[in-house]
C-alpha positions in Angstrom: 15.6 -13.0 -36.8 16.9 -15.1 -34.0 20.4 -16.5 -34.3 19.1 -20.0 -33.5 16.9 -19.8 -36.6 20.0 -19.5 -38.9 20.8 -23.2 -38.9 24.3 -22.4 -37.7 25.2 -23.8 -34.3 26.4 -21.1 -31.8 30.0 -21.7 -31.1 31.2 -18.5 -29.3 30.1 -15.2 -27.9 32.4 -12.2 -27.5 31.5 -9.6 -25.0 32.4 -6.0 -24.5 32.9 -5.2 -20.8 32.0 -1.7 -19.6 28.4 -0.9 -20.2 27.7 -4.5 -21.3 28.6 -6.8 -18.5 29.4 -4.3 -15.7 28.0 -0.9 -14.7 31.3 0.9 -14.0 30.2 4.5 -14.7 30.4 5.8 -11.1 34.0 4.5 -10.6 35.2 5.7 -14.0 33.7 9.1 -13.4 35.2 9.3 -9.9 38.7 8.4 -11.3 38.4 11.0 -14.1 37.2 13.7 -11.7 39.9 12.9 -9.1 42.5 13.3 -12.0 40.9 16.6 -13.0 41.0 17.9 -9.4 44.6 16.8 -9.0 45.5 19.0 -12.0 43.4 22.0 -10.9 40.3 21.4 -12.9 36.7 21.3 -11.7 34.7 18.1 -11.7 32.5 16.9 -14.6 29.1 15.3 -14.3 28.9 11.5 -14.5 27.0 11.9 -17.8 29.8 13.9 -19.3 32.4 11.4 -18.3 30.2 8.5 -19.5 30.1 10.1 -23.0 33.9 9.7 -23.1 33.8 5.9 -22.5 34.4 3.3 -25.2 37.6 4.0 -27.0 40.1 3.4 -24.2 41.5 5.3 -21.3 43.8 7.6 -23.3 40.8 8.9 -25.4 38.8 9.2 -22.2 41.5 11.3 -20.6 42.1 13.5 -23.7 38.4 14.4 -23.5 38.2 14.6 -19.7 41.4 16.7 -19.4 40.6 18.8 -22.5 43.9 18.3 -24.2 45.8 16.0 -26.4 49.3 17.1 -25.2 51.1 13.7 -24.9 53.2 14.6 -21.9 50.3 15.9 -19.9 48.1 13.0 -20.9 50.8 10.6 -19.7 51.0 12.3 -16.3 47.2 12.2 -16.1 47.2 8.5 -17.1 49.6 7.7 -14.2 47.4 9.4 -11.7 44.2 8.1 -13.1 45.4 4.5 -13.0 46.7 4.8 -9.5 43.4 6.1 -8.3 41.3 3.7 -10.3 43.3 0.7 -9.2 42.3 1.4 -5.6 38.7 2.4 -6.4 37.6 0.5 -9.5 35.2 -1.7 -7.4 33.7 0.9 -5.0 30.5 1.0 -7.0 31.0 -1.2 -10.0 28.5 -4.0 -10.3 27.3 -6.7 -12.7 24.2 -5.7 -14.6 20.9 -7.6 -14.1 20.5 -10.4 -16.5 24.2 -11.0 -17.0 24.7 -14.0 -14.9 21.6 -15.7 -16.3 23.0 -15.3 -19.9 26.5 -16.5 -19.0 25.2 -19.5 -17.1 22.9 -20.4 -20.1 25.8 -20.1 -22.6 28.1 -22.2 -20.4 25.4 -24.8 -20.0 25.3 -25.1 -23.8 29.1 -25.4 -24.1 29.4 -22.0 -25.9 32.9 -20.5 -25.6 33.1 -17.0 -24.3 35.7 -14.2 -24.3 35.7 -10.5 -23.2 37.0 -8.1 -25.8 37.4 -4.6 -24.2 39.1 -1.3 -24.8 39.5 -1.2 -21.0 43.1 -1.7 -19.8 44.0 -5.4 -19.4 45.0 -4.9 -15.8 41.6 -3.6 -14.7 39.6 -5.9 -17.0 41.2 -8.9 -15.3 41.0 -7.4 -11.8 37.3 -6.7 -12.1 36.4 -10.0 -13.7 38.0 -11.8 -10.9 36.6 -9.7 -8.1 33.0 -9.9 -9.5 33.2 -13.7 -9.9 33.0 -13.4 -13.7 36.4 -14.7 -14.7 35.5 -18.4 -14.7 33.0 -18.0 -17.5 35.6 -16.8 -20.0 38.3 -18.6 -21.9 40.0 -15.3 -22.7 39.9 -11.6 -21.7 41.5 -9.1 -24.0 42.3 -5.5 -23.2 43.7 -3.0 -25.8 47.3 -4.1 -25.0 46.5 -7.6 -26.5 46.6 -6.4 -30.1 48.1 -3.7 -32.3 44.7 -2.3 -33.1 41.7 -1.8 -30.8 38.0 -1.8 -31.5 36.4 -0.7 -33.8 39.1 -2.6 -35.7 38.3 -6.3 -36.2 41.7 -7.5 -34.9 40.8 -7.9 -31.2 37.7 -9.9 -32.1 39.5 -12.2 -34.5 42.4 -12.6 -32.0 39.9 -13.6 -29.3 38.3 -16.2 -31.5 41.7 -17.7 -32.3 42.6 -17.7 -28.6 39.5 -19.7 -27.6 39.6 -21.9 -30.7 36.4 -20.8 -32.3 35.6 -20.0 -35.9 33.9 -16.8 -37.1 31.1 -18.9 -38.3 28.8 -19.4 -35.3 30.3 -16.5 -33.4 28.5 -13.4 -32.1 29.6 -10.1 -30.7 27.6 -8.5 -27.9 28.3 -4.9 -26.7 26.7 -1.6 -25.8 28.2 0.8 -28.2 28.6 1.9 -31.8 32.3 0.9 -31.4 31.2 -2.7 -30.7 28.8 -2.7 -33.7 31.5 -1.5 -36.0 34.0 -4.0 -34.7 31.6 -6.9 -35.0 30.7 -5.9 -38.6 34.4 -5.5 -39.5 35.0 -9.0 -38.2 32.0 -10.4 -40.1 30.1 -11.3 -37.0 26.4 -10.7 -36.2 26.2 -8.1 -33.5 23.8 -7.6 -30.6 23.7 -4.6 -28.4 22.1 -3.8 -25.0 20.7 -0.3 -24.4 21.8 -0.1 -20.7 25.3 1.1 -21.6 27.0 4.3 -22.6 25.6 5.1 -26.1 22.1 6.5 -26.8 19.4 4.3 -28.3 19.4 6.6 -31.3 23.1 6.1 -32.0 22.7 2.4 -31.7 19.8 2.2 -34.0 21.7 4.3 -36.6 24.7 1.9 -36.4 22.3 -1.0 -37.4 23.1 -3.9 -35.1 21.4 -7.3 -35.8 19.7 -7.2 -32.4 19.0 -4.6 -29.7 17.7 -5.5 -26.2 17.2 -3.7 -22.9 18.6 -6.5 -20.7 21.3 -9.1 -21.5 19.2 -12.1 -20.5 16.9 -11.4 -23.5 19.7 -12.9 -25.6 19.0 -16.3 -24.2 15.9 -16.5 -26.4 17.7 -15.0 -29.4 20.8 -17.1 -29.3 19.9 -20.5 -27.7 
């Protein structure tokens, strides 16, 4: 079913960031592998690092560095952030179809926010550098709330910040985490298959819609 057939006007769309709006896998993998090499470990493949993305940088580093030792993870985090800060835009780009959807939503006066488990600093930096920031009334990283996705709190906080009700709001992401967060917040959820989760995992999590390119949501939502 299309959202526009539900007789509820679309008021707001919340977006995940990595894997949804931007293809950042090469730069994230480069930062993770630079961190591994700094601490004497061999590099991982991009696919291996990609499988760690979605629950924030600490979880990514625990998996990439193969430890949960808090002191070592903290040292790794400092190195990772210093490297990523300088290289987060070396290869990162906006996915095809993103600008078309964002323009269409803005033209229909739909409010938009980014709700990401990516650090606030890097979310804001990349949004600005890729000319995406002007589309969004808010951008939340994990520092913005006590709980991060898949908890509903970041989504509900974002809606309050942009002055939008849950009725008429939609979550769009690329991962099982996004589906779980949307459902926890009581929102219909759409996912795009270009990101960091397999199609099988997405199907199993039962989103309301699944597309291969973000611009397909124009016909679903508007």
